[in-house]
C-alpha positions, 0 to 999 in steps of 0.5 A, a space after each residue: 921596838 923599844 930600845 933593846 927590849 927583849 924579843 919574846 923568844 929571848 924572854 922565854 929562853 931566859 925564863 925557861 932556862 932556870 927552875 921555877 922561881 919561888 921567892 919572897 920580898 925581903 926586909 930584915 925583920 930585926 931592923 927598924 927600917 931600911 936605913 938601919 938595914 943599909 947604913 954604914 953605922 949598922 950594916 954589919 949587924 944588919 947583915 948578920 941578921 940577914 944571913 940568918 934569915 937567908 938561911 931560913 929562906 933556903 931551908 924553906 925552899 926559896 931560890 930568890 928574894 926581891 929587895 927595894 933599895 934606899 936611894 937616901 943611903 946611896 945618895 949620902 953614903 955612896 961608896 959604903 952603900 955599894 960595898 954593902 950591896 955587894 955583901 948582901 948579894 954575896 950573902 944571898 948567893 951563898 944561900 942559893 938566892 937570886 936577887 931582884 932589885 927594885 929601883 924606884 917606888 910609888 908607895 908614897 905619902 903626900 907632901 903635906 905629911 912629908 913636910 911635917 915628918 922628921 927627915 930621915 937621918 943616919 945613926 940610931 933609928 926610932 922605935 916603930 909605932 906599934 900596931 901599924 903596918 910598916 911600923 909607922 902611923 905615917 902611911 901611904 895605905 890610909 885610903 886617902 885620895 891625896 897624891 903621893 909625893 917624892 923629890 923625883 917629881 922635879 926634873 932637876 933631880 933626875 940627873 941624880 936619879 940617873 947616876 944612882 941607876 947607872 951605878 947599880 946597873 954598872 956594878 951588877 948588870 953582868 952579874 948572874 946573881 942578880 935575877 932581874 931589874 924591877 924598874 918601878 914598884 907599883 907605878 901610879 900608886 897613891 893617886 899618882 896616875 901618870 906622874 911617874 910615867 916620864 921618869 919611869 920611861 927614862 929609867 927604862 932607857 938608862 938601864 937599856 943603854 947599859 945592856 944588862 944580861 938581866 930582864 927588865 920589868 915594872 909591875 901592873 898592880 891596880 886590879 881592885 877598882 876603887 876600894 873606896 866603894 866596897 862593892 867593887 873591891 877586887 871586882 874589876 881585875 883589869 882596871 889598870 891605869 895608863 902608866 901600868 899599861 906602859 909598864 907592861 909595854 916596856 917590860 921584858 918579863 910581865 910582873 904583877 901584884 895581886 892580893 885578891 882571892 884565888 879566882 881573882 888571881 887566876 883571872 888576872 893571870 889569864 888576862 896577862 897571858 895575852 901579852 905572850 910573855 913569861 909572868 911573875 907575881 912579885 907581891 901576894 899573900 894577904 890572908 885578911 883578903 883570903 889570899 892564902 898560901 894553900 890556894 895561891 902557891 900551888 896555882 902559881 906552881 902549876 902555871 909556872 908563874 914566878 912567885 914572890 910573896 910578902 914577906 919572910 920574918 915578922 919584926 919591926 916592920 909589922 907587916 902582919 898588921 892590916 893596911 890602915 884603910 882596911 880597918 874602916 871597911 872591915 864591917 862591910 866585908 867577910 875579911 879575916 881581920 884576925 889573921 896576919 896580913 903578911 909574913 910567914 915566920 915570927 921573929 923567933 923563926 917559928 912559923 906563923 902557920 906550920 901548914 903554910 911552911 909545909 906547902 912552901 917546902 912541898 913546892 920548893 923548885 927542885 924540879 919541874 912541877 908543872 905537871 903535879 
């Protein structure tokens, strides 16, 4: 048994004791990046915008959000950042939203690019590069085979990462407004294979030492095979890496990402059921790849699979734009390149697709809907 890992019975008791989880990934649409969202210089205005988005999320029927936190802001504005996080969690709670906190992330750019990219700084943030997913031409989604890089690859930095983890879990580990701890987003992405594995295992251990009341997870995500070879794109759903399998082994609740068609999502889910634990999808909705609300959400609801699509309000992040590598492969596929990739509301809070919003509202988790 892994250190304090929940037994299956406890995982199911936790999962079945609450309504079906229907949420979204959240980045405030009207901020330029996560620094602007969290830094002390702009947080008050950011929170006002976030409050409006959370009210919209609640009206749509959501009961949870998933948020990736910026280690950079914690490192340089620790006390202020922790206070801001308290306010953010309270804002979510006022609107009936539980919060899943993501600690670390493997969506990274290569060091060659990082070295010539201006370092992050506080204060006014640059305008985005328009027309690019994520709002920047510097992207981890360009299809390259270079290895993503971050400072956590140096074990000398790990004590700093540990302090960050212990700060957050120490503050919120007994707080029922926090839904789960998502230890690592997409471990092994950007050709990192097992590079993140040693630290990911450490982070699981640090969090479990603090014995939070919330479950821990890290997702499996690489179900598409090698997207450099078009015929295998999303054709080999269980081709997950060693680090993803280890993530599943360490998790209390199984989480996964899948941006494929309905048949692919269903196949992946059936494979993950073999681990005999509750299952949640923490990233989906990719209209370009025919991963659509009308197909995926009713399936998750019927199967009682937790749902966090990406994302809520479109804005500076431009998550409606396709991943960059899709553009070069589009002529080989039947992809819907004229559709938004992610997000469900425009910046003025009008729906991208009224029918989608009606489906979300119809499946809002106010009651048990597994028998619909």
